[in-house]
C-alpha positions as CSV (number, residue, x, y, z in Angstrom):
1,M,109.5,91.1,177.7
2,T,108.0,87.3,178.6
3,F,105.1,86.3,176.8
4,K,103.8,82.1,177.6
5,Y,102.9,80.5,174.8
6,V,99.1,79.6,174.8
7,P,98.4,76.0,174.1
8,E,96.6,75.0,171.3
9,P,93.3,74.3,171.5
10,F,92.9,71.4,169.5
11,R,94.7,67.7,169.1
12,I,96.6,67.2,165.9
13,K,95.1,64.1,164.0
14,M,96.9,64.0,160.4
15,V,100.2,65.3,159.7
16,E,102.6,66.6,156.5
17,P,106.2,66.0,156.4
18,I,108.3,68.4,155.8
19,K,111.9,68.7,154.9
20,M,114.8,70.8,155.3
21,L,117.1,71.8,152.4
22,T,120.9,72.8,152.9
23,R,122.0,76.2,152.8
24,E,123.5,75.6,149.7
25,E,120.4,74.4,148.1
26,R,118.1,77.1,149.4
27,E,120.9,79.3,147.9
28,Q,120.4,77.9,144.8
29,K,116.3,77.4,144.6
30,I,116.1,81.3,145.5
31,K,118.5,81.9,142.8
32,E,116.3,79.7,140.4
33,A,113.2,81.1,141.3
34,N,114.4,84.8,140.9
35,Y,114.6,85.6,144.3
36,N,111.0,85.7,144.2
37,T,109.8,83.8,147.4
38,F,106.1,83.3,145.3
39,A,108.3,81.4,142.8
40,L,109.5,79.1,145.2
41,K,108.2,74.9,144.9
42,G,106.3,74.4,148.1
43,E,108.4,71.7,148.5
44,D,111.3,73.8,148.5
45,V,109.8,75.5,151.7
46,Y,110.4,74.3,155.4
47,I,108.2,77.0,157.3
48,D,105.8,78.6,154.4
49,L,104.4,81.9,155.9
50,L,103.9,83.4,152.7
51,T,100.2,83.7,153.5
52,D,98.0,83.1,156.0
53,S,95.4,83.0,153.1
54,G,94.2,79.9,152.6
55,T,97.0,78.0,153.9
56,N,95.0,76.6,156.8
57,A,94.4,73.3,158.5
58,M,90.8,72.5,158.1
59,S,88.7,70.4,161.2
60,D,87.8,67.5,161.8
61,T,83.3,69.0,161.5
62,Q,84.9,70.9,158.1
63,W,86.1,67.7,156.6
64,A,82.8,65.9,157.6
65,G,80.9,68.6,155.9
66,V,83.6,68.2,152.5
67,M,81.7,64.6,152.6
68,R,78.3,66.0,153.0
69,G,79.1,69.3,150.2
70,D,75.9,69.0,147.2
71,E,77.5,69.3,144.2
72,A,74.1,70.8,142.4
73,Y,74.4,73.0,139.8
74,A,71.9,75.5,140.9
75,G,70.0,75.5,144.6
76,G,72.1,72.9,146.4
77,R,71.5,72.7,149.6
78,S,75.3,73.6,150.9
79,Y,74.1,77.2,149.2
80,Y,71.5,77.5,151.7
81,N,73.9,76.7,154.5
82,L,75.9,78.9,153.6
83,V,73.7,81.7,153.1
84,E,71.9,81.1,156.7
85,A,75.2,81.2,158.4
86,C,76.3,84.3,156.6
87,Q,72.9,86.2,157.2
88,D,73.1,85.0,161.0
89,I,76.7,86.1,161.7
90,F,76.6,89.4,159.6
91,G,73.2,90.1,159.3
92,Y,73.1,90.9,155.5
93,K,70.1,90.6,153.7
94,Y,72.4,89.5,150.2
95,I,74.8,86.9,150.4
96,Q,77.1,85.8,146.8
97,P,79.9,83.0,147.4
98,V,82.2,83.6,144.5
99,H,85.6,82.1,144.5
100,Q,87.9,83.8,147.1
101,G,88.1,87.9,148.0
102,R,89.8,89.2,144.6
103,A,86.3,87.7,143.1
104,A,84.7,89.7,145.0
105,E,86.3,93.1,143.8
106,K,85.8,92.0,141.0
107,V,82.2,91.5,140.6
108,L,81.4,94.6,143.1
109,F,84.3,97.6,142.4
110,G,83.1,97.3,138.2
111,L,79.7,98.3,139.0
112,L,80.8,101.2,142.2
113,L,84.4,102.5,140.1
114,E,85.4,104.2,136.4
115,P,87.9,106.3,135.3
116,G,87.8,109.9,137.1
117,K,86.7,108.4,140.5
118,V,88.5,107.2,143.7
119,S,88.2,104.4,146.5
120,I,89.6,105.9,149.7
121,S,90.3,103.5,152.5
122,N,92.2,102.7,155.6
123,M,94.5,101.0,153.7
124,H,94.3,98.9,150.1
125,F,95.9,95.6,150.0
126,D,97.2,94.5,146.8
127,T,94.3,92.9,145.1
128,T,91.8,95.8,145.8
129,R,94.3,98.4,145.1
130,A,94.9,96.2,141.5
131,H,90.9,96.2,141.4
132,V,90.4,99.7,141.7
133,E,93.1,100.6,139.3
134,I,91.1,97.9,136.9
135,A,88.1,99.4,137.0
136,G,90.1,103.1,135.8
137,A,89.8,104.4,138.8
138,R,92.4,105.4,141.6
139,A,93.3,104.3,145.3
140,I,93.7,106.6,147.8
141,D,95.5,105.6,151.3
142,C,93.9,107.3,154.5
143,V,95.3,105.5,157.9
144,V,95.9,106.9,160.9
145,K,99.1,108.9,161.3
146,E,100.3,106.5,164.9
147,A,100.4,103.3,161.7
148,K,103.3,104.6,160.2
149,D,105.7,104.4,162.6
150,P,106.0,101.0,164.3
151,S,107.2,101.9,167.6
152,H,104.5,103.8,168.8
153,I,102.5,101.7,170.2
154,A,98.2,102.2,170.1
155,P,95.4,99.8,170.8
156,F,94.0,100.5,166.9
157,K,96.4,101.3,164.5
158,G,94.1,100.2,161.6
159,N,91.5,103.3,161.8
160,M,90.5,105.8,158.9
161,D,92.6,109.1,159.6
162,V,88.8,110.4,159.5
163,E,89.5,113.8,159.2
164,R,91.4,113.4,156.3
165,L,89.1,111.4,154.5
166,E,86.9,114.0,154.5
167,A,89.3,116.8,153.5
168,L,89.9,114.1,150.8
169,I,86.3,114.1,149.6
170,D,86.0,117.7,149.7
171,E,89.3,117.7,147.5
172,H,88.4,115.2,144.4
173,G,84.1,115.8,145.2
174,K,81.6,113.7,146.4
175,E,80.6,112.5,143.3
176,N,83.8,111.0,142.1
177,V,84.3,109.0,145.7
178,G,83.1,105.7,144.5
179,V,83.8,103.5,147.7
180,V,85.3,104.1,150.7
181,V,86.8,101.0,151.6
182,M,87.5,99.3,155.9
183,T,90.0,96.2,155.7
184,I,89.6,94.7,159.0
185,T,91.9,94.0,160.4
186,N,94.6,96.0,158.2
187,N,96.8,93.7,156.7
188,S,99.2,96.7,155.2
189,A,99.3,98.5,157.9
190,G,100.5,94.9,159.8
191,G,97.3,93.5,160.6
192,Q,96.4,96.2,162.8
193,P,92.8,96.1,163.7
194,V,90.1,98.8,163.5
195,S,87.9,100.0,166.6
196,I,84.1,100.2,166.9
197,A,83.8,104.0,167.6
198,N,86.2,104.7,164.3
199,M,84.0,102.2,162.0
200,R,81.0,104.6,163.7
201,E,82.9,107.6,162.4
202,V,83.0,106.3,158.9
203,S,80.2,105.2,158.4
204,A,78.5,108.9,159.8
205,I,80.8,110.5,156.9
206,C,79.8,108.3,154.2
207,K,76.1,108.5,155.0
208,K,76.6,112.9,155.3
209,Y,78.0,112.5,151.2
210,D,75.8,109.5,150.5
211,I,78.5,107.2,149.8
212,P,78.7,103.8,149.8
213,L,80.8,101.9,153.1
214,C,82.4,98.5,151.8
215,I,83.9,96.3,154.5
216,D,87.4,94.5,153.5
217,A,86.0,91.4,156.2
218,A,89.1,89.0,155.4
219,R,90.1,88.7,159.0
220,F,87.2,90.2,160.9
221,A,87.0,87.6,163.9
222,E,90.6,88.9,164.6
223,N,89.0,92.3,164.3
224,A,86.7,91.6,166.6
225,Y,88.8,90.1,169.0
226,F,91.1,92.9,169.5
227,I,87.6,94.9,170.4
228,K,87.2,92.6,172.4
229,Q,90.2,93.5,174.1
230,R,91.1,96.9,173.8
231,E,87.9,98.9,173.2
232,E,86.1,99.6,176.7
233,E,82.6,99.5,175.4
234,F,82.5,95.6,174.6
235,K,84.8,94.2,176.7
236,N,82.1,91.7,177.4
237,S,80.1,91.8,174.4
238,S,80.3,87.8,172.5
239,I,82.5,88.1,169.2
240,K,79.1,87.5,167.3
241,E,77.9,90.6,169.0
242,I,80.8,92.7,168.0
243,I,80.7,91.4,164.5
244,R,77.1,92.3,164.6
245,E,77.8,95.4,165.1
246,I,80.7,96.1,162.8
247,F,79.0,95.2,160.1
248,S,75.9,97.1,160.8
249,Y,77.7,100.3,159.9
250,G,78.5,98.6,156.3
251,D,76.6,98.8,153.3
252,M,78.1,95.5,151.6
253,F,81.6,93.5,151.9
254,T,83.7,91.4,150.3
255,M,85.5,88.9,152.4
256,S,88.3,86.4,151.3
257,A,86.8,83.4,153.1
258,K,90.1,81.4,153.2
259,K,91.5,83.6,156.0
260,D,88.9,83.5,159.5
261,A,86.6,81.2,157.7
262,I,89.3,78.8,157.8
263,V,88.9,77.1,154.3
264,N,91.2,76.6,151.6
265,M,89.1,78.1,148.8
266,G,86.4,80.6,149.2
267,G,85.0,83.9,149.3
268,L,81.8,86.3,149.5
269,L,79.9,89.5,148.5
270,G,77.4,90.9,151.3
271,I,74.8,93.7,150.1
272,K,72.8,94.9,153.4
273,E,69.6,95.4,151.8
274,N,70.5,97.1,148.3
275,E,68.4,95.0,145.9
276,E,69.8,96.8,142.9
277,L,73.1,96.4,143.1
278,Y,72.5,92.6,144.5
279,Q,70.8,91.8,140.6
280,L,73.5,93.9,139.4
281,A,76.4,91.8,141.3
282,K,74.4,88.7,140.3
283,G,74.9,88.9,136.5
284,R,78.9,89.6,137.5
285,T,78.8,86.6,138.7
286,I,77.5,84.7,136.7
287,S,79.6,86.3,133.7
288,F,82.8,85.6,136.0
289,E,82.2,82.5,138.2
290,G,79.6,80.7,137.5
291,F,75.9,80.5,138.5
292,T,75.0,82.2,141.3
293,T,74.5,79.3,143.7
294,Y,78.1,77.7,143.8
295,G,80.0,81.1,142.9
296,G,82.6,79.1,141.8
297,L,83.2,77.1,144.2
298,S,82.4,73.3,144.5
299,G,79.5,72.1,147.0
300,R,82.4,70.7,149.6
301,D,83.9,74.2,149.7
302,L,80.3,76.0,150.4
303,E,79.5,73.1,152.8
304,A,83.4,73.6,154.6
305,L,83.2,77.3,154.5
306,A,79.9,77.5,156.5
307,I,81.2,75.4,159.4
308,G,84.6,77.2,159.2
309,L,82.5,80.5,159.7
310,Y,81.0,79.4,162.9
311,E,84.7,77.7,163.8
312,G,86.4,80.9,163.4
313,L,84.3,82.8,165.8
314,D,85.2,80.6,169.3
315,E,87.1,82.7,172.1
316,N,89.4,80.2,172.8
317,Y,90.6,79.9,169.4
318,L,91.1,83.1,169.1
319,A,93.0,83.8,171.9
320,Y,95.4,81.1,171.2
321,R,95.7,82.5,167.3
322,S,96.9,85.9,168.8
323,G,98.5,84.1,171.3
324,Q,101.2,82.8,168.4
325,M,101.8,86.9,167.3
326,Q,101.8,87.9,170.6
327,Y,104.6,84.4,171.5
328,L,106.8,85.7,168.7
329,A,106.9,89.1,168.7
330,A,108.2,88.6,172.7
331,R,111.0,86.7,171.1
332,L,111.9,89.9,168.5
333,D,111.7,92.6,171.8
334,E,113.9,90.5,173.6
335,A,116.3,90.3,170.5
336,G,115.9,94.2,170.0
337,I,114.5,93.8,166.7
338,A,111.6,96.0,165.6
339,Y,108.2,95.2,164.1
340,Q,105.0,96.5,164.0
341,S,103.9,97.2,167.2
342,P,101.4,96.1,169.7
343,V,101.6,92.6,167.1
344,G,98.8,92.0,164.8
345,G,96.4,89.4,164.4
346,H,97.3,87.1,161.3
347,G,101.4,87.5,161.2
348,V,104.3,89.6,162.5
349,F,105.3,92.6,160.1
350,V,109.3,92.6,160.9
351,D,110.0,96.4,160.3
352,A,112.6,95.8,157.3
353,K,113.4,99.1,156.9
354,A,114.7,99.3,160.6
355,L,116.5,96.3,159.9
356,F,118.9,97.0,156.7
357,P,118.4,100.9,157.3
358,H,121.5,100.8,154.6
359,I,119.1,99.5,151.7
360,P,116.8,102.5,149.8
361,Y,113.0,102.1,149.3
362,N,113.8,101.4,146.0
363,E,116.1,98.0,146.5
364,F,113.4,96.8,148.3
365,P,114.7,95.8,152.2
366,G,111.1,93.9,152.9
367,Q,112.4,91.7,150.1
368,A,115.8,91.6,150.7
369,L,114.7,90.5,154.5
370,A,112.1,87.7,152.5
371,I,114.9,86.7,150.7
372,E,117.4,86.1,153.9
373,L,114.6,84.3,155.6
374,Y,114.5,81.3,152.5
375,K,118.2,81.7,152.9
376,E,118.4,81.5,156.4
377,A,116.3,78.9,157.4
378,G,114.1,77.7,154.8
379,I,111.3,80.1,156.1
380,R,108.9,81.7,153.0
381,T,107.5,85.1,153.6
382,C,106.8,88.1,151.4
383,D,107.0,92.3,151.0
384,I,104.8,94.5,152.1
385,G,106.5,97.7,151.5
386,S,107.5,99.3,148.2
387,Y,108.3,96.0,146.1
388,M,104.5,95.1,146.6
389,L,103.6,98.8,146.3
390,G,104.7,98.8,142.5
391,N,104.5,101.9,140.3
392,D,102.7,105.1,139.9
393,P,99.8,104.2,137.5
394,D,100.2,107.1,135.6
395,T,103.6,108.3,135.6
396,G,105.0,104.3,136.0
397,E,107.5,105.6,138.8
398,Q,108.3,103.9,141.9
399,L,106.3,104.4,144.5
400,K,107.0,104.8,148.4
401,A,105.7,102.8,150.8
402,D,104.9,104.2,154.1
403,F,106.3,101.1,155.4
404,E,108.9,98.8,154.8
405,F,108.2,95.3,156.6
406,T,108.6,91.6,155.3
407,R,105.6,89.7,157.0
408,L,105.2,86.4,158.4
409,A,101.8,85.8,157.8
410,I,101.2,82.2,160.3
411,P,98.6,79.8,158.9
412,R,95.5,78.7,161.4
413,R,95.9,75.8,163.3
414,V,98.9,74.4,161.4
415,Y,102.5,75.8,163.4
416,T,103.5,74.7,167.0
417,Q,105.7,76.8,169.3
418,S,109.3,74.7,168.3
419,H,108.5,76.1,164.8
420,I,107.7,79.5,165.9
421,D,111.0,79.3,168.1
422,I,112.7,79.2,164.4
423,M,111.0,82.0,162.7
424,A,112.6,83.6,165.7
425,D,115.7,82.4,165.9
426,A,116.4,83.0,162.1
427,L,115.3,86.8,162.7
428,I,118.4,87.3,165.1
429,A,120.7,85.2,163.2
430,I,120.4,87.5,160.3
431,K,120.2,90.0,162.6
432,E,123.9,89.7,163.4
433,R,125.2,90.2,160.2
434,A,122.7,92.8,158.5
435,S,124.9,95.4,157.7
436,E,125.9,92.9,155.1
437,V,122.8,92.5,153.4
438,K,122.5,93.9,149.9
439,G,119.3,95.3,148.0
440,Y,117.8,94.2,144.8
441,R,117.2,95.2,141.8
442,I,114.0,94.4,139.3
443,T,115.1,92.5,135.8
444,W,111.4,91.8,134.6
445,E,108.1,92.9,136.0
446,P,104.8,92.3,134.6
447,P,102.1,96.0,134.7
448,I,99.9,94.7,138.0
449,L,100.5,93.2,140.7
450,R,104.3,92.7,140.0
451,H,105.4,91.1,143.3
452,F,103.6,87.8,142.3
453,Q,105.6,87.5,139.2
454,A,108.5,89.5,138.9
455,H,112.1,88.9,138.1
456,L,115.1,90.3,140.7
457,E,118.7,90.1,141.1
458,P,120.9,91.2,144.1
459,I,122.7,94.1,143.8
460,K,126.7,94.1,144.1
């Protein structure tokens, strides 16, 4: 199907030069990087889709806020501006800034989890799973069944399987479930949204068993936009009203603000009303991040974040943002290239298993496609599959992921239609020689979050 590109709701005021290396140079660079796209130098990348986290373009208003940032060590004006914005948008009483999302997880999960406990989520992302395991607990994913079929069209493939959630609580015992985590949008499932109806059901189960419900809120505004488009009850609600409704069902949230708050650095921990938990979190923040009123951030970061939270709610911006994904997905539809459909909010998750059916999960088809995209067009992406999932923390055996995706995560307000056409053209070119592509083996890996650092080699 043809999808008309949604024009940018902004003018470009500043540009950053990029360059395309030759094919021979790119092949040498990825080899020197041990076939790990995280190890490539940014200057050797033409279009960088490794992540949409912290890679966004800030607005003129945000840059003006950078100049106004209050750099007081304690009690700076920018901290109070941020707290006021968060209380207005999310409705939570206690707000703690941290330097990014994984810092919020480190501060919070050490208070909720310990050896013998589990965390149940619609899907844990990589750092979330890591912090569960660092606390000595185990992470269990509980996404709805329809999410596991990339070709299946459903409006809310990010949802929690509530029937299985309750069965898992019964199986492990409610006293051993330290937290339930709702990731919005569900990144590991392909940037898929969660419905408010599902949030209500999950919240009711958590209340029934007295288990805290934490929202992983990195892409909260994109999720709210999907709800407005797809959930009949909220078609006439504002994005802000939808957000307040979503967060009313949680007890706390962690957020990488480097996504929907459109900043280059920052994170948040929100606690609805549990003052005792907040005081404990403040103590851990001082130990790990810095004093509570800056949380590891400069005053200018806090100021830009307070502004960006509101900019990310603009419906014209969200329509353009979603439209970029839909345009790329439409081009892939025309070429017969499978992806997690319908397309998600922050990127296109190409089904590498469908593209490379001859590459088994333990030879990492998602990583193989990421490497081919760099060779083909200087595009940097990453695997969201078995390579990222890693090994069983108890047995050391390679885990098999539900998906073998290559994620094209598109930074906010950065790339134009012509760049997206290059992405599509590169994937089409790779499809034409897909049978020639080989898998990879790991030659070295760290014990946790291996995909950031591991070394690989092609299987000959």
